[in-house]
N, C-alpha and C positions, 0 to 999 in steps of 0.2 A: 253918113255916119255922124257928121258934125251936127246936123239937125237933131238927130236922136239924142246926142249928149246934151245939147242946149235944152231940149225938152225935159230931160231928166233933171238938169240943174234948176230949171224954172219950177218944176214940180217939187223938188226938194226944198227950195226957198219958200214956196207957198206952204208946204207942210210945216217947216220950221216957224214961219210967221204965225201960223194958226196955233201952234203950241204956246207962243208967247202971250196970247190973249186969254188963255184958259184961266178961269176963276175956280179955286178949290171949293169943293162941296163938303169939306170936313167941318163939322161943328166946332165951336170953341172948346166945349167940354172934351170932345174927342182929341183935339189937338193938345190940350193940357195933359190928358191921360197919357198920350204918346210921349210927351216931353218928360213926364214923371217916370215913365217906364224906362226911358233912355237914361235918366239920371240914376235910377235904382240899379241899373246894370253896372254902373261904375263903382258903386259903393262896395267896400270890402267888408265881408261879414266879420263881426266881432264875437268870438266864442265866449260864452258865459261859463264861468267855473262854478262848480258846486263849492259851498264853503268848506274850508279845510278846518275840521273841528279841532278845538283845543281841549283834548281830553284831560289834560292836567288841570285846567281851569274848572272844568265840570266837576272833577274830583274835589277840588278845593271848595267850590260852592256847596256841594252836597255835604261835605264833612263839616263845613262851617255851621250848617243847620243841625246835623246829627250830633255834633259835639256840644251844642247849646242845650241839649236835653237836660232835664232836671237831674242834678247830682244824686239825689235820693233814689231816683229811678235807676240810674246807672249803678249805684251801689248795691241795691237789693234786687234789681230786676235784670236788666240787660244793657249792654253797650253795643252800638252799631257804628261801623266805620266803612266808608267806601274805599276799597282798595284798588279798583280799576274801573275805567269806563272806556269801552272800545266799540268800534263800529265794524261789524262783520260784513264782509262782501257777499254779494249774491250774484244775480244775473249781470253779465258784462262787467264783473268785478266792481260794481258800484255798491256803496254801503246800503245794506237792507235791514240790518238788525242793530239796534242800540243796546248793548249789553252792559249792565252795571253789576259788578261783583261787590257784594257787601259782606264784610267780616262781622260776625256776631260773637259776643263774649258774654255768656250768662254768669250771673253771680253764683259763687260757690260751685261752679262747674255742673250745675243742674240745667239740662238743655230743654227746659219747658218752654222758653220763649224764643229760642233760636229756630224759628220756622220761616220758610220762604214767604208766607203770607205776612208775617210781622215785618220782615225785612222790606217787603214791597210797600207796606203801609207807611213806614217811616221814611222810605226813599221818596214816595209820592209827596209826603208832607214837606220834605226838604226841597223837592223840585218845585213845589208850589211857591216857596219863599224866593226862589230865583227863576221863576218861569220865563221871563223875558230873555235873560242872559242865556239860559240853557237852551231854550227853543231856537235861538239864533245860531247855536253851534251845531244843530242837528241837520245833516244834509237832507234835501227834499226827497231823496230816493228811499229814505228809511221808512219801513212799514211796521216793524214790531219793536217792542221794548222787552228785554229779558232782565229781571232782577234776580240774580243768583245769590243764594244765601250760603255762607260758609260758617260752620261752627268749629272754632279752633282749627282752621285750615282744612276741614273736611267738608266737602260739598254736601249740603243737605237736600237741596232742590232749587226750583226756580218758579217764579210766576211770570207768565207771558201775557202781554196785552198789546193791542194795536197802538201804534204811535198816535194815530188820530184820536183814539179814546183817551190816551194819557194827556195829550195837549188839551183836549176838551175839559178834562178834569182839572188840570193845573191852572187853567184860565177860567174856572168856575162856570163852564157851559154845561157840564153834566155833574150829577151828584156822586158821592163816594159809593152809594148803593149801586148806581148804574155802572161805574167802573168796576166795582167788585164782581158784579154779575157777568161782566164781559171778559174778565181775566181768567186765565187757566193756571192751576197749580200743578207742578210736576215734581215728583220726589225721586231721589236717587235711592236705589234699593241695594 
């Protein structure tokens, strides 16, 4: 039995000695990839937040441009004022719609110019003047813009356009004709 145990010890030592002389056949590139993978497993993922839009600033920027309209136009024609800018949630409660409520006041209470289309046009002009600041406030999940027109606190209707088309327009990548043909007007009955 002693002889058998010595034989096993000798074979075990030979086996261990053979393992010590083993040269790895892993390429340098593969070794680097394995090392990077091991490093990546230790990293803690950092969640990225969608921007928290400052609706109050958006309203200020839009009104700054809307109130700068010609006083003659405001006296004889119409005055526009942004009263609200909100982001409506959609799928998974993420903001999907950028809604801008515009108050319209026609001169002499004649509602010829308080139309959703006119409110949309002046809002787009105002957005163009502050395109960088406003676009940075809009979360990346937003798909559509709704400009809702109110005539003396009564909703008249709205114009809906895709956020992609609106940004293309306010950054001069598409024309007003293109934006107008892609937008949809909806009236309250």
